[in-house]
C-alpha positions as CSV (number, residue, x, y, z in Angstrom):
1,M,98.1,16.4,6.2
2,S,99.9,16.1,9.5
3,T,101.8,19.0,11.0
4,S,105.1,17.2,10.5
5,Q,104.4,16.5,6.9
6,A,103.6,20.2,6.3
7,L,106.9,21.1,7.9
8,L,108.7,18.6,5.7
9,D,107.2,20.2,2.6
10,E,108.1,23.7,3.9
11,A,111.7,22.6,4.4
12,K,112.1,21.5,0.8
13,D,111.9,25.1,-0.4
14,A,113.5,26.7,2.6
15,N,117.2,27.9,2.8
16,P,119.6,25.5,4.5
17,K,119.5,27.2,7.9
18,R,115.7,27.3,8.0
19,A,115.5,23.7,6.8
20,E,117.9,22.6,9.6
21,E,115.7,24.3,12.2
22,I,112.5,22.6,10.8
23,Y,114.1,19.2,10.8
24,K,115.3,19.6,14.4
25,Q,111.8,20.8,15.4
26,I,110.2,17.7,13.8
27,L,112.7,15.5,15.7
28,V,111.9,17.1,19.0
29,S,108.1,17.1,18.5
30,S,108.2,13.5,17.3
31,G,110.2,12.4,20.3
32,Q,107.6,14.1,22.6
33,S,104.8,12.4,20.7
34,L,106.4,9.0,21.1
35,Q,106.7,9.6,24.9
36,F,103.1,10.6,25.1
37,H,102.0,7.5,23.2
38,A,104.1,5.4,25.5
39,I,102.4,7.0,28.6
40,Q,99.0,6.4,27.1
41,T,99.7,2.8,26.4
42,T,101.1,2.3,29.9
43,N,98.0,3.9,31.6
44,D,95.6,2.4,29.0
45,L,94.4,5.9,28.1
46,A,94.5,5.4,24.3
47,P,91.0,5.6,22.6
48,T,91.7,2.4,20.7
49,A,94.8,0.3,20.1
50,S,94.6,0.5,16.3
51,T,94.3,4.3,16.3
52,S,97.2,4.6,18.7
53,N,99.4,2.4,16.6
54,I,98.5,4.2,13.4
55,E,99.5,7.6,15.0
56,R,102.7,6.1,16.4
57,D,103.7,4.7,13.0
58,Q,103.1,8.0,11.4
59,V,105.2,9.8,14.0
60,L,108.0,7.3,13.4
61,R,107.8,7.8,9.7
62,D,108.0,11.6,10.1
63,Q,110.9,11.2,12.5
64,E,112.8,9.0,10.1
65,N,112.2,11.3,7.1
66,A,113.3,14.3,9.1
67,M,116.4,12.5,10.3
68,I,117.4,11.4,6.8
69,K,116.8,14.9,5.4
70,L,118.8,16.5,8.1
71,A,121.7,14.1,7.5
72,E,121.5,14.8,3.7
73,L,121.7,18.5,4.5
74,Y,124.8,18.1,6.7
75,R,126.3,15.8,4.0
76,D,125.8,18.5,1.3
77,Q,127.3,21.1,3.7
78,K,130.3,18.7,4.4
79,N,129.5,19.0,8.1
80,A,130.8,15.7,9.5
81,Q,130.2,16.8,13.2
82,G,126.6,17.6,12.4
83,L,126.1,14.2,10.8
84,A,127.6,12.5,13.8
85,E,125.1,14.3,16.1
86,V,122.2,13.1,13.8
87,I,123.4,9.5,14.2
88,T,123.5,10.0,18.0
89,L,120.0,11.5,18.0
90,S,118.8,8.5,16.0
91,R,119.1,6.2,19.0
92,S,115.7,7.3,20.4
93,F,114.2,6.3,17.1
94,M,116.2,3.1,17.0
95,S,114.8,2.2,20.5
96,S,111.2,2.5,19.1
97,T,111.5,0.5,15.8
98,A,112.4,-2.9,14.5
99,K,116.0,-4.0,14.7
100,A,116.3,-4.7,11.0
101,K,115.0,-1.3,10.1
102,T,117.4,0.2,12.6
103,A,120.4,-1.4,10.9
104,K,119.3,-0.2,7.5
105,L,118.9,3.4,8.8
106,I,122.2,3.6,10.5
107,R,124.0,2.2,7.4
108,T,122.3,4.9,5.3
109,L,123.4,7.6,7.7
110,L,127.0,6.3,7.9
111,N,127.2,6.1,4.1
112,Y,126.7,9.9,4.0
113,F,130.2,10.2,5.5
114,N,131.7,8.9,2.2
115,D,130.8,12.3,0.5
116,I,132.5,14.3,3.2
117,P,136.3,14.7,2.8
118,N,138.6,14.2,5.8
119,S,135.8,12.7,7.9
120,R,137.4,9.4,8.7
121,Q,138.3,10.2,12.3
122,T,134.8,11.5,13.0
123,Q,133.3,8.4,11.5
124,T,135.6,6.2,13.6
125,D,134.5,8.0,16.8
126,V,130.9,7.7,15.9
127,L,131.3,4.0,15.1
128,L,133.1,3.3,18.4
129,D,130.4,5.2,20.3
130,N,127.6,3.3,18.6
131,I,129.3,-0.1,19.0
132,D,129.4,0.5,22.8
133,W,125.7,1.6,22.8
134,S,124.6,-1.4,20.7
135,K,126.5,-3.7,23.1
136,R,124.7,-2.2,26.1
137,E,121.4,-2.5,24.4
138,K,122.2,-6.1,23.4
139,R,121.7,-5.4,19.7
140,I,124.2,-8.0,18.5
141,F,123.4,-7.8,14.8
142,L,123.8,-4.0,14.7
143,K,127.0,-4.3,16.7
144,H,128.5,-6.8,14.2
145,S,127.5,-4.6,11.3
146,L,129.1,-1.5,12.9
147,E,132.3,-3.4,13.7
148,I,132.6,-4.6,10.1
149,R,132.3,-1.0,9.0
150,L,135.0,0.0,11.6
151,V,137.4,-2.6,10.3
152,S,136.9,-1.3,6.8
153,L,137.9,2.2,7.9
154,Q,140.9,0.8,9.8
155,L,141.9,-1.0,6.6
156,E,141.7,2.2,4.6
157,A,143.8,4.0,7.2
158,S,146.4,1.1,7.2
159,Q,145.7,0.4,10.9
160,F,146.3,-3.3,10.3
161,K,147.1,-4.3,13.9
162,A,143.9,-2.8,15.2
163,A,141.9,-4.2,12.4
164,L,143.2,-7.8,13.0
165,A,142.5,-7.5,16.7
166,R,138.9,-6.6,16.1
167,I,138.5,-9.3,13.3
168,D,139.8,-12.0,15.8
169,A,137.1,-10.9,18.3
170,L,134.4,-10.8,15.7
171,L,135.3,-14.3,14.3
172,T,135.1,-15.8,17.8
173,E,131.6,-14.4,18.3
174,L,130.4,-15.2,14.7
175,K,131.5,-18.8,14.9
176,K,129.2,-19.3,18.0
177,L,126.3,-17.7,16.1
178,D,127.1,-19.5,12.9
179,D,126.1,-16.4,10.8
180,K,127.6,-17.4,7.4
181,M,126.8,-14.2,5.6
182,I,128.6,-11.9,8.1
183,L,131.3,-14.6,8.5
184,T,132.0,-14.4,4.8
185,E,132.3,-10.6,5.0
186,V,134.7,-10.7,8.0
187,H,136.9,-13.4,6.4
188,L,137.1,-11.3,3.2
189,L,138.2,-8.3,5.3
190,E,140.7,-10.5,7.0
191,S,142.1,-11.5,3.6
192,R,142.4,-7.8,2.6
193,V,144.1,-6.9,5.9
194,Y,146.7,-9.7,5.5
195,R,147.3,-8.7,2.0
196,G,147.9,-5.1,3.2
197,I,150.6,-6.3,5.5
198,G,152.2,-8.5,2.8
199,N,151.3,-11.9,4.3
200,L,149.9,-13.5,1.1
201,V,149.8,-17.0,2.6
202,K,147.3,-15.9,5.4
203,A,145.5,-13.7,2.9
204,K,144.8,-16.7,0.7
205,A,143.8,-18.9,3.7
206,A,141.3,-16.2,4.8
207,L,139.9,-15.9,1.3
208,T,139.5,-19.7,1.2
209,S,137.5,-19.5,4.5
210,A,135.4,-16.8,3.0
211,R,134.6,-18.8,-0.1
212,T,133.8,-21.9,2.1
213,A,131.3,-19.9,4.2
214,A,129.8,-18.3,1.0
215,N,129.3,-21.7,-0.6
216,S,126.9,-22.8,2.1
217,I,124.5,-19.8,1.7
218,Y,123.0,-17.7,-1.1
219,C,125.8,-15.2,-1.8
220,P,124.5,-11.8,-2.9
221,P,126.0,-10.5,-6.2
222,H,127.9,-7.6,-4.6
223,L,129.6,-10.0,-2.1
224,Q,130.4,-12.5,-4.8
225,A,131.9,-9.7,-6.9
226,A,134.0,-8.7,-3.9
227,L,135.3,-12.2,-3.4
228,D,136.2,-12.5,-7.1
229,L,138.0,-9.1,-6.9
230,Q,140.1,-10.2,-4.0
231,S,140.9,-13.5,-5.8
232,G,142.1,-11.5,-8.8
233,I,144.3,-9.3,-6.6
234,L,146.0,-12.2,-4.9
235,H,146.6,-14.0,-8.2
236,A,148.1,-10.8,-9.6
237,E,150.4,-10.7,-6.6
238,D,151.6,-14.1,-7.6
239,K,152.3,-12.8,-11.1
240,D,149.5,-15.1,-12.5
241,Y,148.0,-12.3,-14.5
242,T,146.0,-14.5,-16.8
243,T,144.0,-16.0,-14.0
244,A,143.7,-12.6,-12.3
245,Y,142.3,-11.2,-15.5
246,S,139.5,-13.8,-15.6
247,Y,138.5,-13.0,-12.0
248,F,138.5,-9.2,-12.7
249,Y,136.4,-9.8,-15.8
250,E,133.8,-11.7,-13.8
251,T,133.8,-8.9,-11.2
252,F,133.4,-6.2,-13.9
253,E,130.5,-8.0,-15.5
254,N,128.8,-8.6,-12.2
255,M,129.2,-5.0,-10.9
256,S,128.4,-3.4,-14.2
257,S,125.1,-5.2,-14.4
258,Q,124.2,-3.5,-11.0
259,D,125.6,-0.1,-12.0
260,D,128.0,-0.4,-9.0
261,P,130.7,2.3,-9.0
262,S,133.3,-0.3,-8.0
263,A,133.1,-1.7,-11.5
264,L,135.6,1.0,-12.5
265,N,138.3,-0.6,-10.2
266,A,137.7,-4.0,-11.8
267,L,138.1,-2.5,-15.3
268,K,141.3,-0.7,-14.2
269,Y,142.7,-4.0,-12.9
270,M,141.8,-5.7,-16.2
271,L,143.7,-3.1,-18.2
272,L,146.7,-3.5,-15.7
273,C,146.7,-7.3,-16.3
274,K,146.9,-6.7,-20.1
275,V,149.9,-4.3,-19.6
276,M,151.6,-6.7,-17.3
277,L,151.1,-9.6,-19.8
278,N,153.0,-7.5,-22.4
279,L,149.8,-7.1,-24.4
280,P,149.3,-3.3,-24.2
281,E,147.8,-3.3,-27.7
282,D,144.8,-5.2,-26.3
283,V,143.9,-2.2,-24.0
284,T,142.2,-0.2,-26.8
285,A,140.2,-3.3,-28.0
286,L,139.1,-4.0,-24.4
287,L,137.8,-0.5,-23.9
288,S,135.6,-0.8,-27.0
289,I,133.4,-3.6,-25.6
290,K,129.9,-2.6,-24.7
291,L,130.2,-2.7,-20.9
292,A,133.5,-0.7,-20.9
293,V,132.4,2.1,-23.3
294,K,130.8,4.3,-20.7
295,Y,134.0,4.3,-18.6
296,A,136.4,4.9,-21.5
297,Q,136.6,8.7,-21.2
298,L,137.1,8.8,-17.4
299,R,140.4,10.1,-16.2
300,E,141.1,6.8,-14.2
301,I,140.9,4.9,-17.5
302,E,142.8,7.5,-19.5
303,C,145.7,7.0,-17.2
304,M,145.8,3.2,-17.8
305,R,145.6,3.8,-21.5
306,A,148.5,6.2,-21.3
307,I,150.5,3.6,-19.3
308,A,149.8,1.0,-21.9
309,L,150.9,3.4,-24.7
310,A,154.2,4.2,-22.9
311,H,154.8,0.5,-22.3
312,Q,154.1,-0.3,-26.0
313,H,156.7,2.3,-27.0
314,R,159.2,1.0,-24.4
315,N,159.7,4.7,-23.5
316,L,160.9,5.3,-20.0
317,A,160.6,9.1,-20.2
318,E,157.0,8.8,-21.5
319,F,156.2,6.3,-18.7
320,E,157.6,8.7,-16.0
321,K,155.6,11.6,-17.5
322,V,152.4,9.5,-17.2
323,L,153.3,8.7,-13.5
324,R,153.6,12.5,-12.9
325,D,150.6,13.6,-14.8
326,Y,148.3,11.0,-13.3
327,K,149.9,10.9,-9.8
328,D,146.7,11.0,-7.8
329,E,144.9,8.3,-9.8
330,L,147.8,5.9,-9.9
331,S,149.2,6.4,-6.4
332,S,145.8,6.2,-4.5
333,D,145.3,2.5,-5.3
334,P,147.9,0.3,-3.6
335,T,147.4,-2.6,-6.1
336,I,148.1,-0.5,-9.2
337,R,150.9,1.3,-7.4
338,S,152.8,-1.9,-6.5
339,H,152.4,-3.4,-10.0
340,L,153.4,-0.2,-11.8
341,A,156.6,-0.1,-9.6
342,A,157.4,-3.6,-10.9
343,L,156.5,-2.5,-14.5
344,Y,158.7,0.6,-14.2
345,D,161.6,-1.7,-13.0
346,T,161.1,-4.0,-16.0
347,L,160.9,-1.1,-18.4
348,L,164.1,0.4,-16.9
349,E,165.8,-3.0,-17.3
350,Q,164.7,-3.3,-21.0
351,N,166.0,0.2,-21.7
352,L,169.4,-0.5,-20.1
353,L,169.7,-3.7,-22.1
354,R,168.9,-1.8,-25.3
355,I,171.5,0.9,-24.6
356,I,174.4,-1.4,-23.6
357,E,173.7,-4.1,-26.3
358,P,176.1,-2.6,-28.9
359,Y,179.0,-2.1,-26.5
360,S,181.7,-4.1,-24.9
361,V,182.8,-1.2,-22.8
362,V,180.5,1.8,-22.0
363,E,180.7,4.8,-19.6
364,I,178.1,4.6,-16.8
365,D,177.5,8.3,-17.1
366,F,176.6,7.9,-20.7
367,V,174.1,5.1,-19.9
368,A,172.6,7.2,-17.1
369,K,172.2,10.1,-19.4
370,Q,170.5,8.0,-22.1
371,V,167.8,6.6,-19.7
372,G,167.4,10.0,-17.8
373,Q,168.3,8.5,-14.4
374,G,170.8,9.4,-11.7
375,R,174.2,7.6,-11.9
376,Q,173.8,5.9,-8.5
377,D,170.4,4.5,-9.5
378,V,171.7,3.2,-12.8
379,E,174.8,1.7,-11.1
380,A,172.6,-0.1,-8.5
381,K,170.3,-1.4,-11.2
382,L,173.2,-2.7,-13.4
383,S,174.7,-4.4,-10.4
384,Q,171.4,-6.2,-9.7
385,M,171.0,-7.2,-13.4
386,I,174.6,-8.7,-13.3
387,L,173.8,-10.6,-10.1
388,D,170.5,-11.9,-11.6
389,K,172.5,-12.9,-14.8
390,V,170.3,-10.8,-17.0
391,F,173.5,-10.1,-18.8
392,Y,177.2,-10.9,-18.2
393,G,179.5,-8.1,-17.2
394,V,181.6,-6.3,-14.6
395,L,181.3,-2.8,-13.1
396,D,184.6,-1.0,-13.1
397,Q,183.7,1.6,-10.5
398,G,187.2,3.1,-10.4
399,R,187.0,4.2,-14.0
400,G,183.2,4.5,-14.1
401,R,182.8,2.0,-16.8
402,L,180.7,-1.1,-17.5
403,L,182.5,-4.1,-19.1
404,V,180.0,-6.2,-21.1
405,F,180.9,-9.8,-21.9
406,D,179.3,-12.2,-24.4
407,E,177.1,-14.8,-23.0
408,P,179.4,-17.8,-22.2
409,E,178.7,-20.9,-24.3
410,V,177.8,-23.9,-22.5
411,D,180.6,-26.5,-22.6
412,D,179.1,-30.0,-22.6
413,T,182.5,-31.8,-22.2
414,Y,182.3,-32.0,-18.5
415,G,178.8,-33.4,-18.5
416,A,179.7,-35.9,-21.2
417,A,182.8,-37.0,-19.2
418,I,180.6,-37.6,-16.1
419,D,178.1,-39.7,-18.2
420,T,181.0,-41.8,-19.7
421,L,182.5,-42.5,-16.2
422,E,179.0,-43.6,-14.9
423,Q,178.7,-46.0,-17.8
424,V,182.3,-47.3,-17.2
425,E,181.4,-47.8,-13.5
426,K,178.4,-50.0,-14.5
427,V,180.6,-52.1,-16.8
428,V,183.2,-52.6,-14.1
429,E,180.5,-53.6,-11.5
430,S,179.0,-56.1,-14.0
431,L,182.4,-57.7,-14.7
432,Y,183.2,-57.9,-11.0
433,A,179.9,-59.7,-10.4
434,K,180.6,-62.2,-13.1
435,T,184.2,-62.8,-11.7
436,I,182.7,-63.7,-8.3
437,K,180.3,-66.1,-9.9
438,I,183.1,-67.9,-11.8
439,A,185.3,-68.0,-8.7
């Protein structure tokens, strides 16, 4: 057993502080060993090439293991700065190993940031630093991979302008290289960014470009699922919830088969579509299917079930209570937040119609009290409904009353008179034509 392996075994049972010292010791000694092997190779002092390569490979394995273990330690301690230092230290290892393995290692290390709260800025700094390093070292593939990761972070932070600028630069480079896989990922990110700023036309165009690039290569299941998810989101924005549901279902099936945690989001969107389609009773049936059962008791799904129940009861107070009780779960997702705002507006509208239906004249204060809203909000909503011709009426703001009129009956007399005149005109023109022939 090598000294490094013995130290790794010792670190497993050691306390965190001692384990940290051991991992750093392995990294330092491994680095020195690599330098020694390099000098031997340069001066042709190695006993045999095969022996030297075996020793070098073992040193690299020990260094990689120590690096990953140290990163896991910092992740468990929620030490973002320590994890950033490990990624910086990994450059010496990256210079000595294959480029494909390098990209995989740095992705693994960067993924550990996901478990550390409030580490976005540190991760951004690390990415920018490593992008500059990979550019200097001419590691183009690694640079593109890191830039995609940076754009994802900027998207999460709603830094849409910075994300679009980096996407434009990336697309220019990728079109020269004709790397369809990364091109698909970048176009997908572009679609998500444009959707974030509300430009649905460009979001759809970018998604079409992503699908075009994906069609010319083998598209991995996780990337195909991401494309389907974005398609569903854009169809939902267009209020085409039936088509959106089919895309979300495809995504959910795909991700569930791989035990991908993102399957939960697809399931939430499926439930949202059922609610928006005025089919809240289907939510319970949907959660009883085999793939959805394991998610049914999660709080994220409970909140969607509560939303469906409130919508089924047409109860605005119950709906507001759900929004308060599950504030974190519902407000953290911009897709669900925007559609629930529209659903709340619809529910308020339905409640107002139900209250004013029996009256021809009703006090605005009474209506506001019944729906549990402020008078100004109710007044504004009633004004909007009158302008949209949801019902016919007039707001008497001086007396604080709403005058409700019956829906006017359509009088066909005017239309019939116009049709009659058109027919008379045809007859007159026909008679005039015959008169000219006779003359």
